[in-house]
N, C-alpha and C positions, 0 to 999 in steps of 0.2 A: 257520865264516864264509861261505861259500857261501849255506847257510840266511838268513843273518841279513841280509847286502844287501840283499834286496828287502825286508824286513820293515822298516828303518830306511829306505829312497827312500820307502817310502807312506808312511811316517809324518812324515818330513820334507813331503812333497808336502801331506798333510794342514795342518802349521801354515802354511803357505804361503797355501793357502784358506784359514783360520781367519782369518789376518793383513787379506785383503780382500773377508769376508764383516759383514753388518752386520745385527744385529734392528731393523725400524722395526713401529711399531704407530700406532694412531688410530682414530678415529670419525669418523662423517660424520652429521650432521643437515641438515634442514630450516633454511628462517630463522624458525621458533616453533620450532627448537633439539628438536625432533621425531629419533627416529633414522630412517636409512633402511636399509631391508632391499635386499639381493642390489647394492649401488655396485659397477660395478667399479675397479679401482683396478689399473691398468697402466702399466709400464715403457714411456714414450713411442719408440715405432720400432720395437718387440718384441710379438711374442704372450705375453709374459712376465707376471703378474700375480696377484691374487686378488681376491675377493668380501667385501663385509661382511655380518656375521652380520645376526642377528634384534634384536639392540641396538645397530645400527650402526658393530660393530668388526669393525677387521681389525689383522691381523699377518702380516708376510713377511719372509723374510731374501734382503736384495742379496747379491748374489756376483759383481758384475763390480769391474773393478780399481781406476777412480777413479767410484766410486759418491757421490762429494761432488757429480758433476754430473749426477746421475741426474736427470730430471722422471718425477715420478708424474702420470697423468692421470686422475682420475676424474670418471664417466660415470654418468649415471641418465638413462632415460628420463624425459621432460617437464621436466627440470633442464637447465641452461646447464653442461656439463663444465667443467673447473677443473684448469690443470697447476699445478703447486707443485713446485720445485727446491727437492731433499732437502736439499741443502746437510751441518751436521752435528748436523741435527737429528733425532731419533729418535722423536718425538711428536709426530702430526697432527693437529690438530682440525680438520675442514674443514666448510664451511657451501655447500652449494649451492642456488642460487636458482631459483626456477621459471624456464622458458624461458617465454615470455609468448606466442611463436608457436607453441610445443609444442603449446601448452595450447589452444590456440584453435583448433588442427587439428582436432580431434576435438569435434564439435559432436553434441548431440542433437535432431534436426529434427523425433522427432513420440515420441509414446509408445507409439506401435507396433513399439517395435523400431529404427528405422532411425537408424544413425550413422554421417557420413562427417568426411574429414578439411574443415577449413575451406577451403580452396579447390577441395573438390569438390561446395561448395556452391551453389547456384545463387540462392537467399532472402534474404534481408534477418532475419538474427540476431543480434541480440546476446548475449555471453553475460557473466555476472557469477560471480564466485567470493565467498561469502558473504565470506574474510578482505578484499575488497579494502570493504567494508561497516560497517567498525569495530562488528561485533558486541558489543562491550563499551557498547554505549548502550542506554537503558531504553526498550526497543522491546518489544510483546507481541507483534510478527509479522514478518515479513521486508518484509514491503512497504513498512513505517514508514523502510524502510535503502534504500529504490531511490530516493527522492529524487533527482533532478539527474544519477544514475548511470547514464541507460541515453538516449542521445538519440532525442528525439521520445515518451518519457514522460513523463505528468504526474504527479504523485504529489500531490493533497492531501491530508494529514495530520486526522484528527480530533481532538481535543484530548480529547474523551470515551474513557477507554481501554478496549481492548479491542473497541469499536466500529468499523465498512465503513471503511477508506480508499478515497479515490476514485481510480479509473487510470485516466487515459485516455491509449491509446495511436495516436497521430498522428489525435488534435482524440475531440470528443464521439459518441459511438458512433451516437446518435438522438434525435430531437428531445424534448427536453423536454417533459412534458405544461403544459398552460396554468393548469389549477384543481388545487388543491394534494390533492384528493381523487380525479383519474385515476390510473386504473393508467399504468404508464409500462413499455415496455421498458428489459430492461437493456443500461448503457452498459458494466458492466464488461467487462476478457478473460476469456477463457475460461483457466481455472487448473485446473491438472492436475498433482500428485503423483504422483510412481509408477504413473502409470498412472490414476490417480484422479482423477475428473472433481468437483471441489470445488461444494456446493452452496450457492449465496448466500440468507441471510433476506431477504427481501423483503415488503414491504406488498404482495402480489397479491390483484386480484378478489375488491373488498369491503375498501378499505381498514377502512372504520369498525369491520371484526371485529377487525383488527389495532391500533385503538385502543381498541378494550373503548369503543367508542360515545363517544368523548371525549378530547382531544389532553392531558390534564392525567394521564390514567392510560395514555399510548402506552408502545407495546412499546417495550424497548432490543434493535437488532437486534446480532447479534453477527457478527466480521469473522469470516471460513471459516480464513481462513490462522493465527491465533490456536492452533489447532488442531495447527500445522507448528509443531515447539521448534525456533527459530532455530539451536541448538548441532547441530540433525541435517542439516542441509543443506548439500549437498555440491556444488553449483551450480544456477544459475539461467539458463534461458533464457528470451530474450523473441522471439517469432515475429510478424513485422510486418507482410509484403505476400505473394500470394496463393501465391507458391514454394513459401513458407514455412508458411504454415497451409493449405494447399488440403486437406492430408487430412482436415483438422475438419470443412470444409464448410461447413450451414449452420448451426456456433454461434460461426465462429470470423471474424464479420464485425468483432467488435474487438479482432481481437489474440489472440494467443495466451502464457499465461506458461508454463511446463515445470521443474518443482521434482527435482530427484533429488535423494533422502538419502543419508545416506552407507550404507555398506554393509560387513562384515566380510573382512579379508584374512587370506592364510595369513600362518601365524608363533605365535610364541607369545602365549598372551593378556595383553593390555596393559591395563592400567587407568588410567582419566584421572579428575583432579577439577577443579575450578575454584569461585569465588567473586567476582560482583562486588558490592558494595553501597557507596551513597554516600547524598548528601542531594540534595533537590530546594528549588528557593525560586523564585517567581511573581515576571516580572519586565512593565514594559509594560500595567499594568492602567489602568481606567479612574480618573481623579482624580475624585470629587464631591464636590458642595458639602457645607460642613460645616455646623453648626449654625446660625451665626449668616449666613452666607450663604443657606442655605435658607429663614428665618424672611426675611429681607430681601427677596427671590425670590418670593418666597407672598405677600406683602403687596405689594407690587407688582401679581400678577397679582391679587387679590380687590379693589384698589383699580380697575383698569382693568377687570374686570369688574362694578363697583357693589355687591360685596358687602361695605361696610364692616364691616359687626358679623361679620364674622373675622379680623381686622386684629389682629396680637396682639405682645406684646414678645417677644424671646429669650428661653427660661427657664433660659437657659446651660446648658443639656445639649448633646454634642457630641458623640455613638457613631459611631465609623468603624466600621460594621457589615465591611466591607473586612478588616479588620485584624481582627478578633472571629473572622469564620468560616476565614479563612486560618492556616497553618501552615508551619513547617519540614515538608516532607514528605520520604521517606526511600524507600530502593528498595533490593533485596538479592536476588540470583539465586543460586542452588547448583546446581551439576552435577555428575554422576557416573555412568559409564560405562565398559565393559568391552568389547573386542575381540578378533579371532582368527580361528583354525581351522587346518584342517591342508590337504593335499592335496584334498579332495573335501570338506569340509563346515565353514564358517564361518560366522561370527555377529557382532553387533556390538549391543546394547542401552546404552540412555542415560534417564537420570531426572533433568529439570530441576524447580526449584521457583523461583517470582519472586513475590514481596511488596512490592507501591505502599503507600504510606501519601501520600495525594495533599495539594496544598496547600491545597486546600479541607478542614476538617475534618471529620470521618462519612465522609467519602467514602475509596472502599479497592478496592483490585485485589488476585484473587491468583490464580495461574496455574501449572497441574502438566500437565506433558508428560512422555510416557514413548515410548520408542519399541524396539522390538525387528525387527530382521532376521537371519534366516536361509538360508544359502543350500548349494544342493547344486550344484556345478560339475566335471563332468567333460568329455571331449571330444565327447560324444553329446549330453549332456544336463544344462541348467543350471534351476534352481530356486529361486524367491527367494520367501520370504515376509515382508508387512513388517506391522508394527501400530503404530499410534500410538495409544496412549490420552491422552485431555489431559479436564482438569477446570478449570472455570474460574469464580470466584465475584468476583461484583463489585457492591457497596454504593454506592450517590450520592444519598442523600436534599438533600442540598447544591447549591444551584443558585445560576448566574449570579443574576437578580435577586432573589435576598434583600440582595445588597452596595448594592442601589438602594433601602436603605428611608429613613425619613425620619429622620435625625441628630440630631432635636432629641426622639427618645422615646428614655428608657432602658431599659438591656436589663432590670433587674429594674425590680419596684413597691418600695414602702416594708416593705412584708412579707417581698421577698426573693423571691418570683415572680417568675416570668419574668413579662412587662410583657402583656397580651393585646392580638392586634391583632385589628380588625373584622372585618379579609378574610387571608385564605393562612395565618397565624400567625407567633410572633415566628420571626426567622430563628435563632436560637441554638437557640431550643426543639424548630424544625422536626428541625432538624440531631443533635438527643440524642432527640427523641421519635416519630419516623419512622422508617418502613422503605422503602428501596427497594433490595430486591437481587436480582441474578436467579445461577444454578445453573445452570452447564452440562458433561452429560460428553456426551464424545464419541470418537468410534473411528474412524478411514481404516485400513481395510486395503485388501492386495491379495497377490495369488496370480497368479505368472508365472511357466510354463512354457514352454521355449524346447529345442526336438528337431534336433538337424542331420544330417537323413539324409544327405548329402553336405557338401562341401567347400562347395558351391555353391546347396545349397538347403536350407532350415529354415523351421521352423512354430513362429508363439507363441500360445500362449492365455492371457487376461489377464481375471481377472475383479478388480473394485476394488467397495470400497462405502465409502460415506461418512455415519454416524450419529449422529446425536444427538438430546439430548434436554436441553430448556431452562425449569427453574421459576423461576416468577419472582414477586415478591408483591411488594405495596406495602400500606404501612399507614397513613395517617392520620389521628395520635391526636386525640381527643377534647379530649385537654387542653390544642389549640392550635387556631387558626382552622380551620389546613387539615381537618380532622374536624370541622370544625362547620358552616363557611358553606356556606348555603344546602344545607343537608340538612335532612331531617324527623328524624334524631336524630343525636349525638355519634359519631364516630371510623368510618371509611371503611375497608375492607380490598378488595383485589382478589388473586384468585390466579390466572397464565397460566400456561399448557403449550405447550410446541411439542413436538412429536416428529418429526424427520425422518428418513427411509430411503430412499436413493439411492443404484443400485447402476447399473455399467457392464461388459458383455462382448462382449470382441472375440475373432475368431480371424485371425490374418494368418498368409499364407504369403510367404516371401522367397525372390529369387533374384538371385544374384550370380556374375556368370562376366567372363571376360577371354579376347581371344584375339588371339595376336600383338604380345603387351606392349601394343597400341596402343588395340585396342578394348576398352572397358569397358561393361559391363552390367549394370544389377541394376533392379527390379521388387520391389514388395509390392502383393499385392490382401487381402482380410480384408472381415469383415462385424461390424456392432457393433450392438448393442441395449441399451438404460439405461432407466431407470424412476427417478421421484422419488415419492414420495406425502408429505404432511405433515400429519399431523393436529392440531388447533386446539383447544384449549378454554378456556374463562376461568369465572372464578366471580365477584360482585364483590355486595358487599353494606354496607349501613351502618346505624347505630342499635343499640349494642350499651349494655350494662345496664355492662356492665366495658369503659369505651373508651382503657385506660390504656396497654394491652399489648392482641396478635392475637390475639385471640379465635376460638373455632371458626365458623365461617361459620354454622352451623344456628342460633346464636344471636342472629343479626343481625332489626332489623324487617322490614327489606326486602331480598330478594334476588333476582339476577340470572345465568342461566347461559348458555351459549350453548357450542354444540360445530358444530367443522368439521374438514371433509376435501378436501384439493385431491391431484391424479393428475395425473400425465402420463407419457407414453412415446415411445417412437423406437426407430425401427430404421434403420442405414445399410450399405453395401456403398461401399466403396471401391478405387483403386488408380494407383499412382504409379511413372511407368517412367521411368528416367533413363539416358542414356547419353552417352560424353564418350571423347573422341579424342585418346590419348597425353597426358592429362593438360589440355590445350589447349581442346580446343572441350566444352564442355557443353551441354549439353541435359537440359529434364525438363517431363514431360506429367503431369497428375493429374487425377483425374474423379471425383466423389463424389453419390450418388443420398442423400436423406433424404428419410424421414417420420415426421411426427409429430404426435400428439394432439391438441395446441395448435390448430391450426387446423381453418379448416372443413372439412365433408369434399368440399366441392368444390376445395380447394385445397391438399391436407395433402404432397403431395411435391413437394421442390425437386431441382434439377439445379444443381450447381455441380462447378468445376472450372476450370484457370488452364496457364499455359504460363510457362517461361520460359529462357533462354541466357545463357551466360559464355562471355568469351573470357578466358584467360588469356595476356595479350600477351610475360609475360615469361620464357614457356617458348617463347617460336618462336625460330628458331635465327635471324633478322634481329637479332633484342636478345639475344641473348648477349654481346654486346660490351660491352653497356651497362653502366657500373661500379658506379653507385651506386642503383641500383633493383634492393630485391632480389625485389620480388613487385609487379604490376601485372594487374589485371584487371578488364575491363569485365563488367556481367551488367545483365538487364533482364526483367523478368517482367508479366506480366497475369494477372487470374482474376476470378474472383466467386467470393464467399461468402456466405454468409446469418447470420443469428439467429433462432435459435426460442423464446428465452430472455423471452418477455412474457406470462408465468403461464401459465393451464392452461386458461381458459375464455373469452377474452377476444372467441371467436368465436360465442355464444353467449349466451343473453339474458342477461343480470344485474341482481338486485336488490339492494338496499341497504336499510338499517336508518335511519329516522327516529331523529336522535341528540338531539332534544331532551327530556330524560328527567331524572328528579330522579337520577340518577346524577351529572352532572357537577356537580363541586365549584364551580366556578367561571362557567357559563354557561348552567347547567342548567334546563329550561322544566320544570314538575311537568305537560306535557300529554299523557306516555305517548309511545309510537311506537310506529311503524307500519312495514308492510313497502311498499317503492314500487317502482316499475319506474325500471331504470337505463338499460342499453345494449340496443339493440336486437343481435337475432341476426344474424350473416354469413356463413354458410357460403360465401363467395367470400374471407374474408380470408386472407391468404398472408402467406408471408415476407418480414424486409424483407432488399434486397439488398446488397450491398455491392461495386461492380467497382473494383479494385485493382489501380492500375497503379505500378512504381515502377522507377528506372533508377540504378545503382549504380556506383558507381569505388572500388577498392581500390589503397589505392600505400604498398608498404614501402621505404623508403629509407632508405642509410648503416649498415642494423644495427642502426638506433636511432630511427626513428619509422614509426609505422604510421597512416595515415589513412584513413577512411573516409568518401565523401561519396555520399550519396543524395538522386535527388527523388520526390516519391510525387505522385499525385494519385488519391484515394478519392472515388467519386463514387457515394452511398449512396440505391437508389431505393427505391418501394413504402414506406416510413416509415409505422406504425402513429399515425394521430392518430383524434382522437373530433372527429366532424362532428355539429351537430343536425339534427334529424330533425322532421319532423311532427306535430303534438299530437296529431293525430287517430290515432295511431298506438297511444298508451299510453306511448311509451320517449321519452325527453330527449335521447336522442344514439344516435350509433349508431359500431364501429371501424372504420375502413376502411386501406385501404392509399392514403394520399392524400398526401404528399411525398415529396419529392426534395432532397435536401442534398449541399453538395460540402466535402470536409477534401484542402487540396494543401500544401504545404510543402516546405524540405527540411532536412536533418540533416548534421552532420561530427563527426565524434569523430576527435581525436587520442590515441595512444600513445606517450610517448617514455621515455629511457631515458639520460639527459641526462649521467648520468657514473655510471660502475662499474668499480670497481678494487676491491681484495684488501679494503679497508676501508669503502670510502666508496661510496653508491647513492644515485642520486636519480633516482626517477620520475615520472611524470606522467600524466593522465588528462584531458581535457578532451574536454567535449560543447556541442555547442550545436543549436536546435535553430527555427525559425522555422515557424505553421500562420497558415493564412489559409482562413475555414469559411464559405460561403454557401449561404443556403436559395435553392433554385435553383424548385420549382414549391410549388405548395398546390393539391392538388384540391378541388373547388367555393368556394373564395374569394381574391381574389386578398391578402390577407390578414388577418391575426386576432388578436385584441390580445385582452389577457385584465386585469382590474383589479385582480392581484392587488397584495398590499406589495413584491412581489418585484421587478416590475416586468417580470416576463416577457412574450414576444409573440414573434411569427414574422410575417415579412413577406418577400416575394418579394425578393430582394436583397441583404439586409441579415445579418450575421450569425448565427451561430444560438445567439452567445451576447451576442447585441449587448442595452444595457440602456434598456430605455422609458421616456419620463416628459417632463414637460417645462422647456424653458432656463429656467434661473432669470437675470436680471439683476441676485440683490440685494436689500436692504432699500429701500425708500423712504426718505430722510433724512427726510422729511416727516408722515407718518402712520405709518410702521414696522411697513406691511406689506410682504410679498415681493413684488417685482415680477416678471411671466415675457414670455418672445417668444414669440407663438401665432402663426404666418400670419402674419408680418411686424408684426405689432402690437405692442404693450406695454400688460400689462392686470395688477392688482393679482389679488392669491390670491382678493379675495373672488369678483372677476368670472369669472376663470378655474375655481373651483369650481362656481361657478353656470352656466356658458355653455357648459364645454368637456367631453369625454370622452376615453376612451381612444383614442378614432379620432385624437383630436390630435394624439397623442404622436408624438413625435420620439426618434431613436436619441441617448440622449446619452453611450454609454458603450460597452465591450468586457469580459467578464470575464475573456476569455482574452488573453494576455501576446502580446504580439508575437514575442518571441523568451525563451526558456529554457534553462536546461541547469545545468551544474555542472563545478567543477575540484575533482579529488583530488592532491595530491602527498605523495609517501613518501618519505622521506629516514633512513636506515639508516647505521651508524656504529659497526662490529666486532658489540656482541654491543644496541646501541641503536638503536629506531628511533620516527620520528615521521608521524605519518601528519595530513592535516588533510585535512578534507573540507568545501568551499563548496558553494552553489548561489545561483540567483538566479534572475529571471525581471522581465521590462520590458514595458512596456505594458498591464498590466491594469488595470482597474476594480473598483470595489465599489461599490456602494449600500447603505451602513450603515442599522444600524435606527434608524430616528427616536428610537423609545421615551427613549434614553437622552440624547438631544441636546436639545430642545428641544420634548415634549409636554407642556406648561405645564397643560394639563389632570389630569395627574395628581398634581399638587403637593399635593393634599390629605390622600398616600399614601407614594409615591416620591419619592424624588429624582432628579435630575437629573447630568448633566457640570458639572464648574467652567465650560467655557464661557459656558452658560447666563448666569450671572453678571457676567461680564465681556464678553459679546459680544452681549446683549440690546440691542432699542433702548428707550429709557425717554421721550427726550422730544424734540421736535421740533427736526430738525437734526443730529441725532444720526447719526453713518457704524458707523453695527451692521452686525455679522455674521450677528443673528440675528434674529428677529421681535418686535417687541411682547410680553411675558408674556399673553395672553386667554386667551380659552375657545374660540375662531376654530382648527379643525382646522389645523394645516399641510398642503397637496400633499405627498403622500407619497413621491409619485414625482419631486420635484424634483432638478435637474442641482446642487444647494446639497448632496445628501450623498453625490455622490459622488467618492471621492476613489482617486487614484493608488496603487494597490499596488505597484510597482516594487521590486524589493527586493534586497537580497544580504545572505545569510545564513552567518552561521560556523558549519557543522551539528554538528562533530564537531572534535576535536583528541585526538589518542591518544599518548601515550608510554609504549613499554614496553622492557624489559629482559629480555635471555637472561640466566640464570645459569650460569656454569662448574659442571656438580654433578661433575664430575669433579675440578678443582681445589678445589672447597670439599668434596669427597667426602662428596657426598650420597645416601643410599640412595631415591635416584628418577632416573629415566634424563633427565627434563628439568626446569626449573622455568625462569617466567615472572612479568612484575611487569606491573603497565599502570596507568595513569591516566591516565583520558577526562573530557572536558568535554562535555557533550552539549547541544543547541541553545543554544550559548553567545551568540551576539547576532544580531540582525536590522538592517541599516541599510534605511531607509525614504527614497524618492528625495523623498519629501514629508517635510520636519521638523514635528517638533509643537513649539510654541513653547512655550518655558520656563514651566512650573507649566500647562501645558494640556492638550488631548486633540488627536490628531490622527489618521490610520490606522494608527497604531503600536502603539494603546490602544482604537480600533475596528474593528480586523482581526478580531478574534476574540471567539469567545463568551464563554471562560475568557482569562484573561491567561495569556500564555506561560510556559511552566517548563522552566528550567533546571538541569541534574544534573550535580553532579561527584562522581564516583565511581573507586574502587582497585581493583584485581582480582591472585588471581594463577591462577595456572593451571599443573598437574604431570601428567605422566606416570611411572609407574611398573610 
């Protein structure tokens, strides 16, 4: 009996304990439904708890006496913690939201490995995550999605798929050449992907080569960012001021964009797959004259010119070439990937294929991106190898001007053949019979090795390479006018090859040490070398016996071939020092010395540097009593940067090839070609420099609002311009450092979390920027004007983006001629054309907006998410191309916009918007062609749903669906009258395209 009592007591104790224990389980995911590994699940007020496994799942046994009141705390680095009272529940499916403050706390300031918390960064840096950009949109490169998302960054998208996008960080980076064939300095920011400096495709140093001697055969350049898969990008940092870009010295004048791609993480192998597909249609297309209107307007034109023999009745044909040459486009993108790894080795790989059928028939675009990242991670040694091969194919024989063909010409003749055209070719025949394709293979690769000698000293070696090979061919079939017009034989063919190889190698040493918990110091020093070599070749031929399809070049009657090589190299040394006292007072100093082969022997070295400081006021003891301010900081910086991306040989004497040759299918002159001197050598040609000043304020309040206010002033000196030289020298021009300009403005960013609870969340991101640009000095001339149709000019005191021309007063009701105000006097167009020139131009407008920005709203309710992205720009002007407006002398074979029918002057007393239809050439640079482009754009709307995979008992870890509408609509300040054309129609070379798509994403 004595032996059994202890046993009974122990058994009873277990019964009591069993009555007060309960097993709970569940899973933890992020907003996208992806499982989170290593989340801490802890009982509030204790150290008891567990963590989630690789699948984001957890199990735990509660043993307290009153466990219904127990509160669980879910915590994970980079995410907001969440508290949940368990009540009577046993299964918990928890979603953690990203902590914006925490994510912004760590930013990448350079590709040399420097990482800092946001409060420690003195410079002006904006960070963007791809998830904020609605990557469901049908973009070919990530920069297309940045429009309106970063304060001070203006993105001008390109309607031609895969071609470069204009990116201006705080204004235009250099002066635009006044002549179309002049060499220009790159105005794009320096773009670096995983340490790889991306190479631009530019028509540099002898532009006739890139045109193959003719504008009709000019090269289609490729956007270098199209080589980086959007789905592979982890983060984007935009560096703006001298403190942020200082380590890049001579290439950072236009700002820097750093892109970091995704890497593998520890854990079991995870697979992911996604599909996005939809349809596109065009809108805001130009409205053209129908057959009857065209005939009437052409008869008026011939009557006014005294050509009564060409008066004709309408033939009843009304061919709508726009409808015939357009279709419903399609878009599809497929992505698969895998990632995982153990304690030391990790990997990530992905493959993405995108196919676009444009709304212009026969135009298509294919894109194949792959990425492989492998890493070795240990306490001392870290090594990462990144490889990103890509393949892009583009075909675009269908062009805009095919839309504006004589509508009284039938598509086919009585025999069912395409109706022949005297010039250019039947548009449908051109789309079906011609070829204009470019295929590019590219490889981005980087190897980054970091070794940590001690806790405070480490070294990094990085090698990056950017290789691309583009094969391009254009074939103009002898079956249509484009292959016959102005040639010695039917059929024309061009084959062009561009082979680009660039590399950069850097070695850096970094030191990081703290003393007494208040003194914090870090430094980085390094050396870098880089090179770029471009091999170019083309062969063009015409006159084939078999001219219906591309034939071997050697079968042509006339053949011409050219080869060229462009090379440039550079080397640099740099250092940066950072010190802060008690995380409150921060100081930064950087310095860089660069050498480049692009400049003259007497001026090939540049010294740049800068300094910055910041004061975290909220860390001061006297500020601790403030209850609504979470973070408050003042910062300032000043320094110089440069620009060496000017081509390879601008400091040397340049030659050009006379373009008047029989290969020009439209303007050719069979007079042969000759090599001519172009630019004189200048051994003193040096670097363009940017003196950058920035003042910033960061203010976070109520744990809901984050505000960034910045004022900047960039003074750009020694800008490279072309100046004429005396004819006896044998040269026409010389390249000199001969201009100064200034960009200044204000930027404001607001990020907020208006509502946040268990079921609903609403966040907003808003930004706005102003920009004022001015030319301060022009060496060798007080002003310089160009007679180019784009009305570009340069004048001290005027904006760098000003539009020049003559001020129009409208159409004279008595004569039908356009009236102009010149020097305070009124003259008609005939007098202005005969007695004035471009020296009499005045500023008519400015293509730069007064202010611009974007607004992004995100709403989450349980498993649903709605994201809305809008952009806006106010105050910009555009000089539209008059060819489709009132170029009456093209009515013999071309159409005009419908406004010309309703608004043209016809008889004395008419109050008209267009002059009388005559063969008198209009003043091209007239303010009548200036339109206000102020607009508000609904850029993207995305609705997504995260499926409850556990509830549905699906064999996947996550599953989500989405619907996206992209480029939905644009509202313009200047409205188009009903049935007429306005800036909405005239603004774009091609009509705008909107896309609706659906998508599915899963991990397993």
